[in-house]
GURO-158256 format. One line per 10 residues: number of its first residue (from 0); their letters; for each residue x, y, z of N, C-alpha, C. Coordinates in steps of 0.05 Angstrom, whole numbers. Layout:
N
NUM> a> X:Y:Z:X:Y:Z:X:Y:Z  ...
This chain:
221
0> msikiygdpg> 278:41:-323:267:28:-296:231:37:-293  210:18:-286:189:25:-273:187:16:-251  178:27:-228:167:26:-195:152:-5:-203  162:-20:-186:153:-28:-189:124:-47:-161  101:-50:-158:82:-58:-139:81:-83:-134  86:-100:-113:83:-130:-111:53:-120:-89  34:-151:-101:1:-141:-76:-9:-162:-96  -20:-173:-84:-53:-200:-87:-79:-175:-97  -89:-188:-114:-112:-168:-124:-126:-178:-121  -140:-188:-102:-158:-185:-75:-155:-164:-60
10> sgslrrvtva> -132:-157:-46:-127:-131:-37:-131:-108:-27  -154:-95:-13:-156:-75:-7:-140:-53:-10  -114:-62:-4:-97:-51:13:-82:-47:-16  -73:-56:-41:-67:-62:-60:-88:-41:-82  -117:-38:-73:-120:-30:-87:-125:-1:-83  -113:6:-66:-113:41:-60:-90:41:-62  -67:31:-77:-39:46:-79:-46:46:-119  -59:16:-134:-58:19:-161:-77:41:-172  -101:48:-147:-112:77:-150:-98:97:-157  -80:100:-141:-72:127:-138:-49:132:-154
20> aaimgveier> -44:112:-162:-12:107:-181:-33:116:-216  -58:105:-225:-70:117:-238:-84:142:-243  -98:148:-217:-99:172:-218:-79:200:-222  -50:196:-217:-35:206:-229:-13:203:-244  -27:190:-262:-10:178:-276:26:178:-276  28:151:-257:56:153:-254:53:119:-260  72:109:-279:72:86:-298:81:70:-276  58:41:-261:74:18:-251:83:1:-254  92:-21:-251:94:-46:-255:83:-60:-238  61:-81:-243:39:-101:-223:58:-120:-224
30> idvdlfkges> 62:-127:-202:66:-161:-197:67:-164:-169  48:-193:-173:17:-200:-162:44:-230:-143  27:-225:-118:32:-247:-99:12:-250:-82  8:-277:-79:-9:-292:-80:-16:-302:-42  -27:-280:-35:-33:-284:1:-45:-310:8  -67:-327:-14:-63:-344:-11:-62:-368:-2  -30:-372:-23:-9:-395:-17:13:-388:-12  15:-353:13:38:-372:30:61:-347:17  51:-340:-15:84:-321:-26:84:-295:-16  75:-290:10:79:-261:23:109:-274:38
40> htpeflrlnp> 102:-296:44:116:-310:69:151:-331:58  153:-324:33:178:-338:18:206:-326:32  221:-333:26:252:-322:40:262:-287:19  248:-298:-9:247:-286:-22:238:-246:-14  210:-250:-14:189:-233:-11:201:-216:22  215:-243:37:215:-224:55:234:-211:62  253:-219:46:272:-189:41:258:-167:33  249:-163:26:233:-143:15:212:-132:39  194:-151:49:185:-133:78:185:-165:94  198:-150:115:194:-175:134:174:-186:155
50> hgltpvlqdg> 146:-170:143:127:-169:168:111:-189:148  118:-205:107:115:-210:104:79:-201:89  85:-176:86:49:-161:88:58:-149:54  37:-149:33:26:-136:24:12:-105:23  27:-88:-2:27:-87:-18:63:-74:-11  88:-86:-34:101:-65:-30:110:-63:-53  135:-28:-40:142:-12:-77:175:-15:-80  178:-29:-104:205:-27:-102:209:-14:-129  238:13:-127:245:30:-135:272:33:-145  284:19:-169:306:7:-159:311:2:-130
60> dtviweasai> 333:20:-115:350:6:-80:328:7:-68  310:29:-71:293:33:-44:268:20:-57  260:8:-27:229:-9:-25:216:8:-7  193:8:-1:178:23:21:144:-9:23  144:-3:44:118:-21:50:107:-7:59  80:-11:66:61:-2:78:47:18:54  16:17:55:3:30:31:8:58:20  -6:70:57:-4:99:65:25:105:52  54:93:57:79:108:52:73:113:29  69:82:9:78:77:-25:63:95:-37
70> nlylaasasl> 35:111:-20:19:134:-30:43:156:-47  45:163:-18:55:173:-13:86:192:-24  104:161:-28:117:168:-45:121:174:-75  87:155:-83:81:159:-108:76:192:-115  63:203:-99:54:231:-98:71:247:-106  105:238:-90:123:252:-97:140:269:-123  123:226:-133:148:228:-166:129:229:-186  91:247:-178:73:247:-204:86:269:-201  82:281:-240:95:312:-254:62:323:-246  34:309:-256:17:332:-255:11:349:-241
80> dlnllgrkea> -17:373:-247:-27:387:-231:-45:374:-211  -56:359:-216:-65:340:-192:-52:326:-175  -64:342:-148:-51:327:-128:-68:330:-105  -59:299:-97:-78:277:-79:-70:285:-52  -58:298:-51:-41:309:-20:-61:333:-10  -80:349:-34:-93:370:-20:-77:394:-40  -97:408:-39:-86:441:-59:-88:463:-47  -82:460:-29:-71:486:-5:-57:459:22  -41:487:34:-23:472:51:-30:462:74  -59:484:77:-76:472:103:-92:440:92
90> erfevlqwmf> -99:430:71:-111:416:68:-93:394:68  -68:400:61:-54:365:62:-40:361:91  -37:377:112:-38:375:137:-63:356:139  -88:366:138:-114:355:137:-113:334:126  -115:321:95:-107:300:96:-87:271:102  -62:282:115:-46:265:131:-60:255:151  -73:275:159:-87:270:186:-113:244:193  -126:249:163:-137:225:154:-134:199:156  -110:209:142:-101:182:127:-78:169:156  -76:176:173:-69:167:205:-90:159:222
100> wsgeqwrvfs> -112:168:221:-140:168:230:-148:140:220  -147:141:189:-161:119:183:-144:84:192  -109:93:188:-98:77:193:-97:66:224  -101:85:250:-111:80:278:-127:68:281  -148:79:270:-189:77:277:-195:64:266  -195:55:243:-209:52:214:-202:27:203  -176:22:189:-181:2:165:-163:-25:188  -156:-17:214:-145:-34:217:-169:-55:234  -186:-37:241:-223:-61:248:-220:-74:222  -226:-60:200:-232:-73:171:-214:-104:187
110> tflfnewagk> -197:-88:174:-179:-125:181:-180:-134:197  -179:-138:222:-192:-158:240:-220:-175:233  -241:-150:207:-262:-167:210:-252:-191:185  -238:-182:165:-231:-196:138:-220:-211:151  -197:-216:173:-187:-238:184:-202:-258:194  -230:-251:204:-244:-275:230:-257:-287:205  -269:-270:183:-275:-299:163:-273:-298:139  -238:-301:134:-220:-317:127:-217:-340:138  -220:-329:161:-206:-360:176:-232:-374:177  -254:-362:177:-284:-379:180:-287:-390:157
120> tlmgkpptda> -286:-373:135:-296:-381:106:-271:-407:90  -247:-401:92:-226:-406:75:-214:-431:89  -202:-426:124:-186:-448:129:-205:-466:158  -233:-446:161:-252:-467:176:-252:-460:214  -231:-446:216:-238:-440:235:-262:-425:261  -267:-425:268:-293:-411:281:-290:-376:291  -298:-359:291:-297:-335:285:-285:-327:326  -278:-317:326:-268:-303:357:-287:-283:366  -304:-292:383:-325:-266:385:-318:-240:393  -301:-242:413:-289:-212:426:-286:-205:389
130> vvelamsnig> -263:-216:378:-242:-201:361:-270:-188:346  -294:-197:335:-311:-192:318:-322:-166:334  -347:-179:358:-347:-152:373:-331:-127:374  -297:-122:388:-288:-105:384:-291:-93:352  -276:-109:331:-281:-94:312:-306:-78:307  -325:-89:307:-353:-87:297:-351:-47:307  -354:-57:336:-349:-28:354:-337:-5:346  -328:-9:341:-300:6:338:-306:20:300  -304:-1:288:-326:10:263:-340:28:260  -365:22:276:-399:31:278:-383:58:292
140> ngakvldahl> -367:63:310:-354:84:326:-347:106:300  -324:102:278:-318:109:264:-332:112:236  -355:100:236:-369:106:222:-393:121:222  -404:131:248:-416:160:255:-400:183:253  -368:186:252:-355:207:261:-360:212:219  -352:189:213:-351:208:177:-367:213:158  -393:196:182:-430:199:171:-424:224:180  -423:233:200:-438:269:200:-412:283:182  -377:281:188:-367:294:167:-372:293:143  -391:277:123:-393:270:106:-423:284:93
150> atrnyivgda> -437:292:125:-461:309:118:-469:324:91  -444:350:94:-442:378:80:-418:370:62  -407:357:51:-384:351:30:-392:326:16  -370:329:-8:-375:311:-24:-346:290:-17  -321:294:-5:-305:287:2:-294:292:22  -258:272:33:-267:280:57:-250:305:72  -222:312:50:-224:331:53:-229:361:38  -233:383:29:-232:399:6:-259:397:-9  -260:404:-36:-282:399:-44:-262:386:-79  -238:366:-72:-231:343:-80:-228:320:-77
160> ltladidiaa> -222:299:-102:-210:275:-80:-180:277:-74  -176:258:-53:-159:258:-42:-148:237:-29  -125:230:-23:-112:206:-10:-125:199:5  -141:220:29:-144:212:54:-173:193:39  -190:197:18:-207:195:4:-199:156:-2  -183:146:-15:-178:130:-17:-159:116:6  -158:128:30:-153:117:52:-178:102:62  -197:116:73:-202:107:85:-241:92:70  -247:94:35:-249:81:26:-243:55:20  -218:40:30:-201:19:21:-227:2:29
170> pfsqyqrtga> -239:4:69:-255:-31:76:-284:-25:60  -291:-16:39:-310:-26:23:-300:-50:8  -274:-56:-6:-271:-76:-5:-290:-101:-9  -280:-112:18:-289:-118:31:-312:-122:48  -330:-104:50:-352:-108:76:-378:-111:66  -386:-127:45:-401:-148:32:-396:-180:53  -371:-186:54:-364:-209:65:-363:-212:88  -347:-192:104:-343:-188:129:-364:-179:142  -397:-164:125:-419:-153:144:-404:-126:165  -378:-106:156:-380:-80:175:-412:-72:159
180> pfnefpnlma> -419:-50:180:-441:-43:174:-445:-12:170  -434:-20:149:-425:14:129:-455:20:126  -484:-5:115:-501:15:97:-516:17:118  -518:25:146:-532:46:168:-532:66:166  -504:77:142:-497:106:145:-493:112:125  -524:124:110:-523:142:87:-502:157:78  -493:172:78:-485:197:77:-455:184:77  -436:155:90:-411:154:82:-435:119:64  -447:115:50:-455:108:32:-455:120:4  -466:143:16:-470:152:-21:-437:165:-19
190> wqqrlldtvp> -427:173:-12:-405:181:-11:-385:144:-23  -381:129:-14:-378:103:-32:-384:100:-68  -417:106:-54:-424:106:-90:-414:124:-110  -410:155:-97:-404:172:-107:-373:169:-127  -354:154:-104:-325:152:-115:-329:124:-136  -342:110:-140:-349:92:-154:-357:106:-188  -383:128:-178:-389:133:-208:-375:160:-217  -358:175:-203:-332:198:-213:-296:176:-216  -300:160:-205:-270:162:-202:-262:131:-227  -262:126:-248:-257:108:-258:-237:80:-242
200> awaatraeve> -219:99:-236:-199:70:-230:-218:62:-197  -225:71:-188:-238:63:-165:-265:33:-174  -280:42:-186:-291:15:-198:-291:-7:-210  -268:12:-225:-247:-7:-244:-231:-33:-220  -216:-20:-201:-205:-43:-181:-227:-57:-162  -252:-47:-157:-278:-64:-153:-280:-91:-157  -278:-86:-192:-279:-112:-209:-256:-138:-202  -229:-119:-200:-206:-136:-188:-210:-149:-173  -215:-139:-156:-224:-150:-127:-249:-180:-131  -272:-172:-135:-288:-191:-142:-278:-201:-157
210> trmggvlnam> -271:-201:-179:-260:-234:-196:-239:-242:-175  -226:-237:-158:-201:-248:-150:-216:-253:-132  -229:-246:-120:-236:-266:-101:-263:-283:-95  -267:-280:-123:-293:-302:-129:-277:-325:-139  -251:-322:-151:-230:-345:-154:-220:-362:-129  -221:-346:-117:-210:-359:-93:-237:-376:-75  -254:-371:-81:-269:-381:-61:-289:-402:-73  -283:-406:-111:-291:-420:-126:-275:-443:-128  -248:-447:-116:-228:-459:-115:-234:-476:-88  -240:-462:-65:-245:-476:-42:-271:-493:-44
220> s> -289:-490:-70:-314:-504:-62:-309:-526:-76
């Protein structure tokens, strides 16, 4: 029985999971959930995740939500030498540090921006200026930290790609739509381009996100 992953192809969080699975060689079965049609709030889906959010992993009787937790589960399932959790014990704690930081200090504010953009673009709701200001300020603060961190390194931890890179790169999925100020930070932009150039799954999933979001926007026009 293959591992099932439920998610919307336009989701940066699903992107994190599908990229990690591809890199680690973990076979997954994709099950599309259309967030824009409310499919994550059906009674059937809410039995998997009562929050009505994606992605969700289902492996037999095991059900896990939150992309970072899913990726840790996939890493535990992988049998390859490549270890996205870090190659040394000290690195593994550093990877977890950056993954936790990403959830609390980084991606959450990009989600705020995306929700404001989606509300305005797809539902005609005026943006909440205080929310946008809060999100932009915190994203800017986080980007400064990352830009300095990446000044002398190619990856977030150690000398190879880890789950920390994948977690922190997720907001780049929608930043050109939301207006997140990443372009102001050259080391951060160079790191993102390096991922696109050297991680085929990251480039492929960017194309998937763009195709999905383009379809949504065309349907609204």
